[in-house]
DOLUM-875383 format. One record per residue (C-alpha): residue number from 1; residue in one letter; chain; x, y, z. Coordinates in pm, 1 decimal, m for minus. Layout:
N
{NUM, "A", "A", {X, Y, Z}},
...
//
This chain:
88
{1, "X", "A", {1589.7, 207.1, m712.5}},
{2, "X", "A", {1626.0, 456.8, m967.1}},
{3, "X", "A", {1557.4, 806.9, m894.3}},
{4, "X", "A", {1314.9, 964.8, m1061.9}},
{5, "X", "A", {1120.2, 1288.0, m1042.7}},
{6, "X", "A", {772.2, 1232.3, m880.2}},
{7, "X", "A", {620.7, 1485.7, m1100.1}},
{8, "X", "A", {737.0, 1318.9, m1342.6}},
{9, "X", "A", {594.9, 920.9, m1244.3}},
{10, "X", "A", {261.6, 1141.6, m1095.9}},
{11, "X", "A", {248.9, 1226.1, m1474.0}},
{12, "X", "A", {346.9, 846.7, m1600.7}},
{13, "X", "A", {78.3, 692.1, m1309.0}},
{14, "X", "A", {m224.2, 951.3, m1445.1}},
{15, "X", "A", {m176.8, 814.4, m1778.9}},
{16, "X", "A", {m226.1, 492.5, m1654.8}},
{17, "X", "A", {174.2, 324.1, m1604.2}},
{18, "X", "A", {113.1, 93.6, m1298.4}},
{19, "X", "A", {510.5, 57.7, m1266.4}},
{20, "X", "A", {521.9, 454.3, m1218.5}},
{21, "X", "A", {270.2, 390.8, m909.5}},
{22, "X", "A", {463.4, 142.3, m818.9}},
{23, "X", "A", {756.5, 354.5, m784.1}},
{24, "X", "A", {567.0, 674.3, m647.2}},
{25, "X", "A", {456.8, 409.7, m368.9}},
{26, "X", "A", {825.5, 308.8, m260.0}},
{27, "X", "A", {920.3, 671.3, m271.4}},
{28, "X", "A", {624.3, 741.4, 9.8}},
{29, "X", "A", {718.5, 458.1, 161.9}},
{30, "X", "A", {1093.5, 592.6, 200.2}},
{31, "X", "A", {929.8, 927.6, 311.0}},
{32, "X", "A", {729.5, 763.8, 568.4}},
{33, "X", "A", {422.7, 881.5, 366.9}},
{34, "X", "A", {118.2, 645.9, 506.8}},
{35, "X", "A", {m137.8, 912.5, 407.4}},
{36, "X", "A", {22.5, 895.8, 34.7}},
{37, "X", "A", {39.9, 527.5, 33.1}},
{38, "X", "A", {m270.6, 503.0, 142.9}},
{39, "X", "A", {m400.4, 743.2, m144.2}},
{40, "X", "A", {m223.3, 533.3, m376.6}},
{41, "X", "A", {m421.4, 225.8, m279.0}},
{42, "X", "A", {m738.6, 409.2, m323.5}},
{43, "X", "A", {m625.9, 446.4, m693.1}},
{44, "X", "A", {m569.6, 110.6, m761.9}},
{45, "X", "A", {m202.7, 68.5, m639.9}},
{46, "X", "A", {m169.8, m301.0, m521.4}},
{47, "X", "A", {203.2, m242.9, m412.7}},
{48, "X", "A", {101.0, 52.0, m210.5}},
{49, "X", "A", {m156.2, m209.9, m44.2}},
{50, "X", "A", {140.7, m446.1, m15.3}},
{51, "X", "A", {370.8, m204.9, 202.7}},
{52, "X", "A", {48.6, m44.9, 373.8}},
{53, "X", "A", {m30.3, m419.4, 504.3}},
{54, "X", "A", {315.0, m461.5, 614.6}},
{55, "X", "A", {309.7, m171.1, 862.7}},
{56, "X", "A", {m29.2, m281.7, 926.4}},
{57, "X", "A", {73.4, m615.2, 1064.7}},
{58, "X", "A", {383.0, m523.2, 1216.0}},
{59, "X", "A", {162.5, m263.7, 1460.7}},
{60, "X", "A", {m114.0, m530.2, 1484.7}},
{61, "X", "A", {m371.5, m264.4, 1375.8}},
{62, "X", "A", {m667.6, m493.3, 1266.5}},
{63, "X", "A", {m895.0, m181.2, 1203.1}},
{64, "X", "A", {m602.4, m72.0, 922.4}},
{65, "X", "A", {m606.2, m426.0, 810.1}},
{66, "X", "A", {m962.8, m415.0, 759.6}},
{67, "X", "A", {m926.6, m95.2, 568.5}},
{68, "X", "A", {m663.0, m225.4, 353.3}},
{69, "X", "A", {m870.8, m517.4, 298.9}},
{70, "X", "A", {m1198.5, m319.8, 212.2}},
{71, "X", "A", {m988.6, m75.0, m42.7}},
{72, "X", "A", {m894.9, m386.3, m248.1}},
{73, "X", "A", {m549.0, m518.8, m111.9}},
{74, "X", "A", {m714.5, m897.2, m76.9}},
{75, "X", "A", {m364.2, m1015.4, 95.1}},
{76, "X", "A", {m451.9, m758.8, 420.0}},
{77, "X", "A", {m733.4, m968.1, 465.8}},
{78, "X", "A", {m575.7, m1298.8, 456.9}},
{79, "X", "A", {m354.3, m1160.4, 743.5}},
{80, "X", "A", {m585.7, m1006.0, 915.7}},
{81, "X", "A", {m770.1, m1324.6, 930.2}},
{82, "X", "A", {m428.0, m1532.6, 1050.0}},
{83, "X", "A", {m403.2, m1290.0, 1317.0}},
{84, "X", "A", {m765.2, m1317.7, 1472.7}},
{85, "X", "A", {m736.0, m1684.6, 1443.0}},
{86, "X", "A", {m741.9, m1893.2, 1752.6}},
{87, "X", "A", {m417.8, m1983.8, 1880.6}},
{88, "X", "A", {m298.9, m2329.6, 1786.5}},
//
C-alpha cells in the first residue's frame, strides 16, 4: 500500500473520493482502530464494512455482525446467517 498523509486522504474522502475512504480504512485497520472503521462504515465505506465483518466473524460476535449489516454492509448479514444456521 502506498503511504499517504491521512489528512490528504481525509480531504479527498470528504470530497467524495471512495478510494481515499478505502485507504483510510486500511490505515485504521493497520492501527487496530475499530472506532474509525465504524465511523468510515457509517460514511458509506464498504471496505470498512468488509474489514469489520472479518473481525466480527473471527470473534463470532453476532451483535457486531448485525450492527454492521444494519449500517449497510450486506455481506455481514450473510455471515451472520451462516453462523446462525443449524449445523449440517
